[in-house]
C-alpha positions as CSV (number, residue, x, y, z in Angstrom):
1,M,-7.0,21.0,-21.3
2,A,-9.4,18.5,-19.9
3,F,-6.9,15.6,-20.6
4,V,-4.4,17.5,-18.7
5,E,-6.7,18.1,-15.8
6,F,-7.8,14.5,-15.7
7,G,-4.2,13.4,-15.7
8,L,-3.2,15.7,-12.8
9,N,-6.0,14.5,-10.8
10,G,-4.9,11.1,-11.6
11,I,-1.6,11.6,-10.3
12,F,-3.1,12.9,-7.0
13,L,-5.1,9.7,-6.7
14,G,-2.0,7.7,-7.5
15,A,-0.2,9.4,-4.7
16,V,-2.5,7.4,-2.3
17,F,-2.1,4.2,-4.6
18,G,1.7,4.9,-4.5
19,L,1.6,4.6,-0.7
20,L,-0.3,1.3,-0.8
21,A,2.4,0.0,-3.3
22,L,5.0,1.2,-1.0
23,A,3.5,-0.6,1.9
24,I,3.3,-3.9,0.2
25,A,6.6,-3.5,-1.4
26,V,8.6,-2.8,1.9
27,V,7.3,-6.0,3.5
28,W,7.7,-7.9,0.3
29,M,11.3,-7.0,-0.3
30,T,12.3,-7.6,3.4
31,T,10.4,-10.8,4.0
32,D,9.8,-12.4,0.7
33,I,6.1,-12.3,1.6
34,L,3.4,-10.8,-0.4
35,D,1.0,-9.5,2.3
36,V,-2.3,-9.5,0.4
37,A,-4.0,-8.0,3.4
38,T,-2.4,-4.6,3.0
39,G,-5.5,-3.3,1.3
40,S,-7.5,-4.5,4.3
41,Y,-5.4,-2.5,6.7
42,A,-5.9,0.7,4.7
43,A,-9.7,0.0,4.6
44,A,-9.6,-0.5,8.4
45,A,-7.7,2.8,8.8
46,G,-10.2,4.7,6.7
47,M,-13.3,3.2,8.5
48,V,-11.9,3.8,12.0
49,A,-10.9,7.4,11.1
50,V,-14.4,8.0,9.8
51,W,-16.1,6.5,13.0
52,A,-13.7,8.4,15.3
53,G,-13.9,11.8,13.4
54,P,-11.5,14.5,13.5
55,P,-9.2,15.7,15.0
56,W,-8.1,12.2,16.4
57,G,-9.7,9.9,13.8
58,A,-6.8,9.8,11.3
59,L,-4.3,9.0,14.0
60,L,-6.6,6.3,15.3
61,G,-7.1,4.8,11.9
62,I,-3.3,4.6,11.4
63,L,-2.9,2.9,14.6
64,A,-5.5,0.3,14.0
65,A,-3.8,-0.4,10.7
66,T,-0.3,-0.8,12.6
67,A,-2.2,-3.1,15.1
68,L,-3.6,-5.2,12.4
69,S,-0.3,-5.6,10.5
70,G,1.4,-6.3,13.7
71,T,-0.8,-9.4,14.2
72,M,0.1,-10.5,10.7
73,G,3.7,-10.0,11.7
74,V,3.2,-12.3,14.9
75,I,1.7,-15.0,12.5
76,F,4.7,-14.5,10.1
77,L,7.0,-15.2,13.0
78,I,5.0,-18.2,14.1
79,F,5.4,-19.7,10.7
80,R,9.1,-18.9,10.7
81,R,9.5,-20.7,14.0
82,L,7.7,-23.7,12.6
83,G,9.8,-23.8,9.7
84,A,7.1,-23.2,7.2
85,T,8.5,-20.0,5.3
86,R,10.3,-22.0,2.9
87,D,7.0,-22.3,1.3
88,T,6.0,-18.8,1.0
89,I,2.6,-19.6,-0.6
90,L,1.4,-21.0,2.7
91,I,1.9,-17.5,4.4
92,V,0.4,-15.7,1.5
93,L,-2.6,-17.9,1.6
94,C,-2.8,-17.0,5.3
95,T,-2.6,-13.3,4.5
96,I,-5.6,-13.9,2.1
97,A,-7.6,-15.5,4.9
98,Y,-6.6,-12.8,7.3
99,S,-7.9,-10.1,4.8
100,F,-11.2,-11.7,4.8
101,V,-11.4,-11.9,8.6
102,I,-10.8,-8.1,8.7
103,E,-13.2,-7.5,6.0
104,S,-15.9,-9.5,8.1
105,A,-14.9,-7.8,11.1
106,L,-15.3,-4.2,9.3
107,Q,-18.7,-5.3,8.0
108,S,-19.9,-6.3,11.5
109,V,-18.8,-3.2,13.2
110,F,-19.2,-0.3,10.7
111,G,-21.9,-1.7,8.4
112,T,-21.8,-1.9,4.4
113,D,-21.8,2.0,3.6
114,N,-19.2,3.7,1.8
115,R,-17.7,6.1,4.2
116,F,-15.8,9.4,3.9
117,F,-13.5,11.4,6.2
118,P,-13.7,15.2,6.0
119,S,-11.5,16.3,3.2
120,V,-9.4,19.4,2.5
121,P,-11.8,22.0,1.0
122,G,-11.2,24.1,-1.8
123,A,-9.5,24.1,-5.3
124,L,-6.7,25.8,-7.0
125,E,-7.0,27.4,-10.4
126,M,-3.8,27.6,-12.3
127,A,-3.8,28.2,-16.2
128,G,-7.4,27.3,-16.5
129,L,-6.8,24.1,-14.5
130,F,-8.8,23.2,-11.4
131,L,-6.8,21.2,-8.9
132,T,-8.5,20.0,-5.6
133,L,-6.6,21.0,-2.4
134,Q,-7.4,17.5,-1.2
135,G,-5.4,15.9,-4.1
136,V,-2.5,18.5,-3.4
137,F,-2.5,17.6,0.2
138,A,-2.6,13.8,-0.4
139,S,0.4,14.4,-2.7
140,L,2.4,16.3,-0.2
141,V,1.9,13.8,2.5
142,A,2.9,10.9,0.1
143,I,6.1,12.7,-1.0
144,V,7.1,13.5,2.5
145,L,6.5,9.7,3.6
146,L,8.5,8.6,0.6
147,A,11.4,11.0,1.0
148,G,11.5,10.0,4.7
149,L,11.6,6.2,3.9
150,L,14.1,6.6,1.3
151,V,16.5,8.6,3.7
152,A,15.9,6.2,6.5
153,L,16.7,3.2,4.3
154,R,19.8,4.7,2.9
155,W,21.4,6.3,5.9
156,S,19.7,5.1,9.2
157,P,20.9,2.0,11.3
158,A,17.6,0.5,11.1
159,G,17.5,1.2,7.4
160,L,20.7,-0.7,7.1
161,L,19.3,-3.7,9.1
162,M,16.2,-3.8,6.8
163,R,18.5,-3.8,3.7
164,A,20.7,-6.6,5.2
165,S,17.6,-8.7,6.1
166,A,16.1,-8.1,2.6
167,I,19.3,-9.2,0.7
168,S,19.8,-12.5,2.9
169,A,18.0,-13.2,6.1
170,K,20.3,-16.1,6.8
171,S,23.6,-14.2,6.1
172,A,22.0,-11.4,8.3
173,S,21.5,-13.6,11.3
174,L,25.1,-15.1,10.9
175,T,26.2,-11.5,11.5
176,G,24.1,-11.0,14.6
177,I,21.3,-9.1,13.1
178,P,18.0,-9.7,14.9
179,V,16.2,-10.7,11.7
180,R,12.9,-11.7,13.2
181,R,12.8,-8.4,15.1
182,V,13.5,-6.5,11.9
183,Q,11.0,-8.2,9.9
184,F,8.3,-7.8,12.6
185,V,8.9,-4.0,12.6
186,V,8.7,-4.1,8.8
187,F,5.3,-5.4,9.1
188,L,4.5,-2.5,11.5
189,L,6.0,0.0,9.0
190,G,3.9,-1.5,6.0
191,G,0.8,-1.3,8.3
192,A,1.4,2.4,9.2
193,I,2.1,3.2,5.7
194,A,-1.2,1.6,4.5
195,G,-2.8,3.2,7.3
196,V,-1.9,6.7,5.9
197,A,-3.0,5.6,2.7
198,G,-6.5,4.4,4.0
199,V,-7.2,7.7,5.6
200,L,-6.2,9.5,2.6
201,A,-8.4,7.3,0.4
202,S,-11.3,7.9,2.9
203,M,-10.8,11.7,2.1
204,S,-11.0,11.3,-1.6
205,I,-12.8,8.1,-2.8
206,G,-14.1,6.8,0.4
207,V,-13.9,3.4,1.7
208,S,-16.0,0.6,2.8
209,Y,-15.8,-2.8,4.5
210,S,-15.1,-4.5,1.1
211,S,-12.4,-1.9,-0.1
212,G,-9.6,-4.2,1.0
213,F,-9.3,-6.6,-1.8
214,A,-9.5,-4.0,-4.5
215,L,-6.8,-1.7,-2.7
216,S,-4.6,-4.9,-2.3
217,I,-4.9,-5.5,-6.1
218,I,-3.9,-1.9,-6.8
219,A,-1.1,-2.1,-4.3
220,F,0.3,-5.2,-6.0
221,S,-0.2,-3.7,-9.5
222,G,1.7,-0.6,-8.5
223,A,4.5,-2.5,-6.9
224,V,5.2,-4.7,-10.0
225,V,4.2,-2.8,-13.1
226,L,7.7,-1.3,-13.7
227,G,9.1,-4.7,-13.7
228,R,11.2,-4.5,-10.3
229,V,10.1,-4.2,-6.7
230,T,11.9,-1.3,-5.1
231,V,10.7,1.6,-2.8
232,S,10.9,4.4,-5.5
233,L,9.6,2.2,-8.6
234,A,6.7,0.8,-6.3
235,F,5.6,4.4,-5.6
236,T,6.0,5.5,-9.2
237,G,4.0,2.4,-10.3
238,G,1.2,3.6,-7.9
239,L,1.3,7.0,-9.5
240,L,0.9,5.3,-13.1
241,I,-2.0,3.1,-11.9
242,G,-3.7,6.2,-10.4
243,L,-3.1,8.0,-13.7
244,A,-4.4,5.0,-15.8
245,I,-7.6,4.7,-13.7
246,A,-8.4,8.4,-13.8
247,L,-8.2,8.4,-17.6
248,G,-10.2,5.3,-17.8
249,Q,-12.8,6.8,-15.9
250,A,-12.8,9.8,-18.3
251,Y,-12.6,7.9,-21.6
252,L,-13.5,4.2,-21.2
253,P,-17.0,3.0,-21.3
254,Q,-18.7,3.1,-17.8
255,G,-17.2,0.1,-15.5
256,W,-14.1,-0.3,-17.2
257,D,-11.9,1.9,-15.2
258,A,-12.1,-0.7,-12.3
259,A,-10.4,-3.2,-14.7
260,T,-7.5,-0.9,-15.4
261,A,-5.1,-2.3,-12.7
262,P,-5.8,-5.9,-13.3
263,I,-5.4,-5.5,-17.2
264,L,-2.1,-3.6,-16.5
265,I,-0.7,-6.1,-14.2
266,V,-1.8,-9.2,-16.4
267,A,0.0,-7.4,-19.4
268,V,3.0,-6.7,-17.5
269,L,3.2,-10.3,-16.1
270,C,2.7,-11.8,-19.6
271,S,5.3,-9.4,-21.2
272,G,8.3,-11.1,-19.7
273,L,9.5,-7.8,-18.3
274,V,9.2,-9.1,-14.9
275,S,12.0,-11.4,-13.6
276,R,11.6,-14.5,-11.4
277,D,13.7,-12.6,-9.0
278,I,10.9,-10.2,-8.2
279,F,9.3,-12.8,-6.0
280,H,12.4,-12.9,-3.8
281,G,13.6,-10.2,-1.3
282,A,15.9,-7.6,-2.9
283,R,17.7,-4.3,-1.6
284,P,15.3,-1.6,-0.9
């Protein structure tokens, strides 16, 4: 019974991680860029939300994350105009540097304490299992966002533009699609999703100025752990990472739970399950 309860709470945590994986995957698929600063957007959202407090703190946090990712989008477009996007490692290094800038700014403004946004109180008891309402709430928010994104990508005009830009930015440009505008909007979208994840994380595990890199590792792990980068697989991968971390906290020696995500990603990358094509844009 305890194993099942740990597993369910791990899935609740994984819903937050699934949103992080979703945020990094959307940008990655559409622009060919792995935005390592994604976790820092989430950390910033959580810190701003805690600072502002309810009822508007969550919205302000999400807007802050969106603004930060939009800045990265502008930097990406500058690289693109200069013709530097052929070597994507340059922009990836830039996102790493940007994440350190955000981390330093968060430390300067908010300090070093781990901070928590007010969570949904209470718990549900079902068949002897105790499930937190906060976990249920986070899962519902994540499912709604995932469903909305899948519907938008499949049937909305904006989703079709994103899919076309993901398959081939050059071919999309030749057909008249404003690829640069689409890619910038995708950065905003990724930041907003990361912002939601950051606020939800601040309600459950808390966030600090240094949370960004760890959250980015989790986001990347979730995005690739199932061998392909797609919206649905990224979210599912995040669920699996959350489940693995929760079970690691329960059954592994103290401290090893933090290594769960890196161990998983090393195992997947070394297994040969991940194709080289995973590092290039693909249809969302």
